[in-house]
C-alpha positions, 0 to 999 in steps of 0.5 A: 771271229772266224778261225784262221784255216791251217794251210795244208802242207804240202810234202812234195815240195815244187814242181822244178825241183820234183823235175830235177830230182827225177832227172837225177835219178834218170841219170841227167837224161830229161824225165817225162812224166807218164800221160796219164800224170802229166794230163792230171798235172796239167788238168790241176793247173788248169782248174786252179786258173779257172778259180782264179780267173772266174773269181769277182773281180778276176785274180790274175796270178802273174807268176806262173812258173814251176817253182811256184807249183807245189806237190801234196804226198800224193803228187797233185799239183797245187798253184802256191806263192801269190806275192805277185797277183793282182786283182784285175782293176775294172776302174777305169784310169783314162779310160783303161785299167793299168797294170806293171810290166815285167812283173813276174819270172821272165822266162815264163813271161807273156809278151805284153807284160815284158813290153809294159802294155798296161791292158794286160789281162788274165790270158798272161796266165794262160801264156805262162801255164802253155810254156809250164806244160811244154816243161813237164811234157818234155822234162827240159826247162824251155831255152834253158842256156839262154838268159831268161831276160833275153828269152822274154825279150825275143818271145816278145820281138821274133816270136821265140817259142820251143819246138812242138816236133818233140812235143807232138812226137811224145804226147800226139797233136791235141796236146801241142795244138793246146800248148800253141794256142796257149802261147799266142802271141795275139792274147785273145787267140789264147784259150780261156782256163775254163776251155783248157780244162775242157779240152784236156778232160777230152784227152783224159777220156781219149787216154783212158779209152786207149788203155781199156783196149790196151794200145798204145797210151798216147794222149791223143 
C-alpha cells in the first residue's frame, strides 16, 4: 500500500483574504497587483483548469472563487476545496447526463448552473475564472454591494457583467477581451482552459519584451 503524500502547506492563505489585506495596507483603496503577478496568477489558475478538464473523465470544480484559491509562501496560486467538484458523467441518462443546479458560489456562478440546466460542462469553470481574473486585476469584488443571489439571477436573465472599461484601461485590450470571451453567456463561445493558457502566455511574452525595452509595462 502506497504511503499517502502529505498535503502542501500553503502559508499565504487564500486569495480573497490576501486581496483584502493588501487593500487595508493601501489605505482602503483597491489594491491592484503588478501586471507580472496578475498574469502569473491567471496562468496558474488556467493551468490548474487544464489539468482538471483534461482528466479522463473530466473533473469540473464547480466552486471557483478567490476564497478557494490558495497561495504558497512565494505567492504562487493553487486551486483548492474540491468539495463540490463533479466528475463529468458520460454515461447517458435518458439521452443526456445530469448535473446539479445552483451548485457553488452565486457571485461567480455560470448562468447555466443558476438556471438548473442539466447538461452543463467544464465551461462553467471558465466563466467563474473570468470573474476571478477581473477581481484580481482591479482589486474589487464583482458587484460587491449587490447580494450574491441577485448577481447570479441578473447574470442569467439580463447578462449582467462587470464593466470592462476599467479593466481595459488597467490591463490593455488583450486581457480584457479574454475575460469578456470567458464570461460569455454561451458556453461554447468561451475559450477552453488550454486556449486561456496560450493567450496568457502570449501576453506574458509581450510583457517581458516591453520590460526589456524599457517601455511601460501594460499587458498588451
